[in-house]
Legacy VTK file of the C-alpha trace (Angstrom):
# vtk DataFile Version 3.0
C-alpha trace
ASCII
DATASET POLYDATA
POINTS 151 float
-13.173 -16.116 4.394
-11.467 -19.451 4.580
-7.973 -20.397 3.469
-5.573 -23.296 3.317
-1.859 -23.392 2.633
-0.612 -26.446 0.731
3.132 -26.250 0.116
3.756 -22.959 -1.675
0.136 -22.434 -2.773
-2.398 -20.564 -0.663
-6.041 -21.321 -1.491
-8.540 -18.641 -0.470
-12.338 -18.545 -0.641
-13.983 -15.230 0.099
-17.715 -15.141 0.808
-20.604 -12.802 -0.018
-20.204 -9.330 1.454
-16.427 -9.465 1.867
-14.408 -6.825 0.039
-11.433 -7.688 -2.134
-8.579 -6.913 -1.720
-9.236 -5.079 1.573
-10.407 -8.116 3.549
-7.743 -10.496 2.235
-4.747 -8.152 2.649
-4.309 -8.908 6.389
-3.781 -12.571 5.474
-0.890 -11.689 3.164
0.525 -9.066 5.482
0.720 -11.549 8.398
-1.918 -9.766 10.479
-4.464 -12.521 10.977
-3.482 -13.667 14.457
-2.670 -17.212 15.464
-3.567 -18.690 12.073
-0.557 -17.055 10.411
1.837 -18.539 12.956
0.261 -21.961 12.490
0.763 -21.703 8.717
4.513 -21.560 9.183
7.177 -19.868 7.092
5.401 -20.240 3.722
2.712 -17.716 4.649
5.316 -15.324 6.016
7.015 -15.176 2.605
7.286 -11.634 1.204
5.521 -12.154 -2.137
2.264 -13.689 -3.332
1.607 -14.225 -7.049
-2.041 -14.686 -8.000
-2.248 -17.840 -10.106
-6.013 -17.726 -10.677
-9.122 -16.099 -9.326
-12.789 -16.424 -10.220
-16.260 -15.963 -8.801
-18.984 -13.327 -8.878
-18.506 -9.759 -7.663
-20.372 -6.435 -7.564
-19.613 -2.815 -6.660
-16.420 -3.080 -8.648
-13.985 -0.208 -9.006
-11.841 -0.703 -12.103
-9.246 1.643 -13.504
-7.785 2.227 -16.928
-4.250 3.499 -16.504
-2.828 6.465 -18.368
0.714 7.793 -18.666
1.661 11.247 -19.905
4.802 13.304 -19.349
6.004 10.861 -16.667
2.738 11.246 -14.763
0.613 8.176 -13.991
-3.097 8.099 -13.247
-6.275 6.088 -13.662
-9.653 6.713 -15.225
-11.913 4.926 -12.749
-15.149 3.130 -13.538
-17.670 1.834 -10.978
-19.783 -1.224 -11.832
-22.559 -1.817 -9.311
-24.328 -4.837 -10.840
-23.050 -8.395 -10.303
-20.456 -9.578 -12.829
-18.603 -12.830 -13.287
-14.962 -12.534 -12.289
-13.381 -14.262 -15.284
-9.720 -13.674 -14.468
-7.603 -12.219 -11.697
-3.867 -11.614 -11.867
-1.279 -9.688 -9.925
0.945 -9.527 -6.870
0.740 -9.142 -3.115
3.948 -7.585 -1.796
4.680 -7.252 1.921
6.252 -4.200 3.530
5.694 -1.843 0.595
3.699 1.342 0.104
1.559 -0.449 -2.509
0.894 -3.920 -1.063
-0.901 -5.171 -4.161
-1.170 -4.617 -7.892
-4.116 -6.520 -9.309
-5.907 -6.666 -12.649
-9.265 -8.289 -13.342
-11.425 -9.288 -16.287
-15.203 -9.220 -15.738
-18.111 -10.599 -17.737
-21.575 -9.028 -17.525
-25.044 -9.612 -18.932
-24.020 -8.652 -22.456
-21.442 -11.489 -22.500
-18.807 -8.834 -23.108
-15.529 -8.843 -21.210
-14.098 -5.704 -19.625
-11.177 -5.278 -17.345
-8.406 -3.200 -15.921
-6.703 -2.348 -12.662
-8.857 -3.682 -9.808
-9.074 -1.240 -6.914
-11.934 -2.889 -5.048
-14.920 -5.200 -5.382
-17.544 -6.727 -3.113
-17.956 -10.482 -3.282
-21.485 -11.290 -4.510
-21.450 -15.103 -4.227
-17.852 -16.173 -3.676
-14.358 -15.437 -4.910
-11.954 -18.367 -5.183
-8.252 -17.881 -5.758
-4.925 -19.628 -5.621
-1.802 -17.640 -4.748
1.764 -18.914 -4.965
3.863 -17.708 -2.036
7.458 -16.846 -2.944
10.688 -15.962 -1.132
11.784 -13.229 -3.556
11.143 -9.831 -1.958
9.706 -7.477 -4.563
9.377 -3.697 -4.494
8.461 -0.821 -6.792
11.179 1.354 -8.289
10.369 4.522 -10.216
11.573 4.230 -13.831
10.620 7.057 -16.203
7.790 8.031 -13.839
6.357 4.502 -13.600
6.463 2.320 -10.464
8.207 -0.667 -12.072
8.458 -4.046 -10.343
11.953 -4.817 -9.127
13.797 -7.254 -6.848
LINES 1 152
151 0 1 2 3 4 5 6 7 8 9 10 11 12 13 14 15 16 17 18 19 20 21 22 23 24 25 26 27 28 29 30 31 32 33 34 35 36 37 38 39 40 41 42 43 44 45 46 47 48 49 50 51 52 53 54 55 56 57 58 59 60 61 62 63 64 65 66 67 68 69 70 71 72 73 74 75 76 77 78 79 80 81 82 83 84 85 86 87 88 89 90 91 92 93 94 95 96 97 98 99 100 101 102 103 104 105 106 107 108 109 110 111 112 113 114 115 116 117 118 119 120 121 122 123 124 125 126 127 128 129 130 131 132 133 134 135 136 137 138 139 140 141 142 143 144 145 146 147 148 149 150
């Protein structure tokens, strides 16, 4: 993985074999050693907002959320074959039980898009993303059984 911080925007390129978000989380959580100190206060900000993400991934675990009687869960789907990552959106939030909430849209051989909550994927070729680092500390607050974003 390589990365560069330019102002408030963090550019990240993940390479084949790396696992998203597992392998990128230490970067956002400030656990990447000397590089995080060199990046200065912008990288130590509490919130990252994914502006864009694309590439090609495989071994994808997607989830379709459900909500019933104030209970939340996911129907999970595993996609082993390579798919184009058409869109990536979500948040990285430091010092919380759930450090990320990410959704993805994938395109496969049938030229059909499918998407949902992204739990994990392996980078097949590369994954490029831009993340805006923000000062607003976010957290999840339970509202009617749902972990709603709050500040």
